[in-house]
N, C-alpha and C positions, 0 to 999 in steps of 0.2 A: 533476569536479577539482576542488584543493581548493588559496589561494591563499592566503597565510600574510597574515591580515587586519595594519593596526596597531596593535591592542589584544592581536597573540600568539595569538588563536583563527584557527584554522584554518576558512575556509569555502569552503560548497558555490557550484560554476559549471557551472550545466547544460551538457553534453556529453551527445550520444549515446552508448550506448553504457557501463552499468558496470562493465564489465571482470568483475572477481571481485566479484560483486553482494553477497556475503554480506562483503567488508572494506566495501565499503561505508554496508554496514545500518551497520555496527560505526563507521566515522567518523561517520557523519551522528548517531551517539542518543550518540556525545562530543561532538558538539560543540551538540547540545543540550545537552548536561547542564552543559558550558563555556560556555555562553550562557545557563541557567538560573543558574547561581552567578554569575553579577555583574549580570541583572536585565536584560535588550536582548533583547531585544522580537525579535526574529531567532530565539528560540527556541521560539517556535510553532512559525516556517518548519522547523525542524530537524526538530521534532517530527513534522512533517506531512512531508518528506520521510524521514525512517528507518522513519516507517510504511509508504508510497504502499512503500521500496525491502525493507521485511520480507514486503511482499504480494509483493512479485516473485520476491521470495529462498524463497515456500513455508517462510516462515521460522515455528517456530513459538516464535519468543522475537516476543512483542508489546513494544512502545516503550513504548505505554501501562501495561505492571504496574511499573518502573518509578516509586522514586519518585517524581523529580523532576518526573515526570508527571499526577499524583495536580492537579497544582491547577490544572491546565486541563477536568479531568473533569464541572467544572462551565459550561466557558464556549462556550457557545454554538456557537462558529467550531468550537470542536475539537471539539466533540461530531462532527460528524457524519465528522470522521478515525476517532477513538474506534467508531462506530457502522458506520464498513466497515470496519473489522481484523476486530470481534468479527463479524460478518457473517461475514466470511473463514474466521473460528477457528472457526464455528460449523455450516461448511458452506453457508451460508443463498446460496447463486450466484445465485438470483432476486433475491430483497433488495440482493443486494453489485453486480448490474448496475443495481435500478434506483434504487438511493445512485450509481450512477457517475453516471449521465444525470440523476437532479432536479436543476433548478437553483438552487436555494437552497443543493445543497450545495458549488458553487462548484466543485465537481469536472471541468464541463463547460469551463469556458474558465481549469484551473490547468495553466501554462505547462510543468511538470515533468514531470504527470503525463501532458498530451498528447504529451509526447516522448517516453512510455513505453508507453500504450497495448497498442501488439502485444503488449511483453511482458507489460500484461496478461491480455489478452485470450486470452493461453498459456498461461499459471498456469492462468486461469478454464476455458479447455477442457480442462485438461490435467485438473481437481476434477472436471468434470460424468462426463467418462470412466473416472476413479475410481468415483466416485459410483455411477456405472450398472451399473456393472461390477463392480464388487468385488460383488454378492451371489448372480449369477446365472450361469447354468452357457450359457445360451443367451442374446442381448442382441441387438433388433431391431434395425437401423441406421436403420429411419425412427422410430423413436423418441429413438432417442441425437442423429439428427442434429433434430429437434426441438429438444431441451433444450441441442444447441450454437446456436442458432437459425441451421441450416441447411439448403440444402434437398437434399432424400437423391438425389432424379433423375439 
């Protein structure tokens, strides 16, 4: 959900349920651009949220590909977010999961991310299944379970 701020920019409020996650990704990206245009510090937060929403949506659109986001490519705080998205794009699922769990990336305590952890896990599980099943006629449930980090018994 969004609320209209005094400066005329809609701001994101945490709520469970993205509804139409594609629409939310677009809204978060637009909020990022508006905050970036006026030089507001919330631009980084909106870019972070837009990136997470793009992952949940399994979108091909990477918010860091926006020209406005190029300012943050050297920002250490935002590099972990950009790296997370690049790992997702490259289907480097194991590194993606390590990045999510690394304390120095601050994803572990991110309220927005925690709120949608189940959704992210679902998307990642689907990616793992797609990667494992795509090229094979036969798939070992044991190997698939191992890659999904679940018990096959």
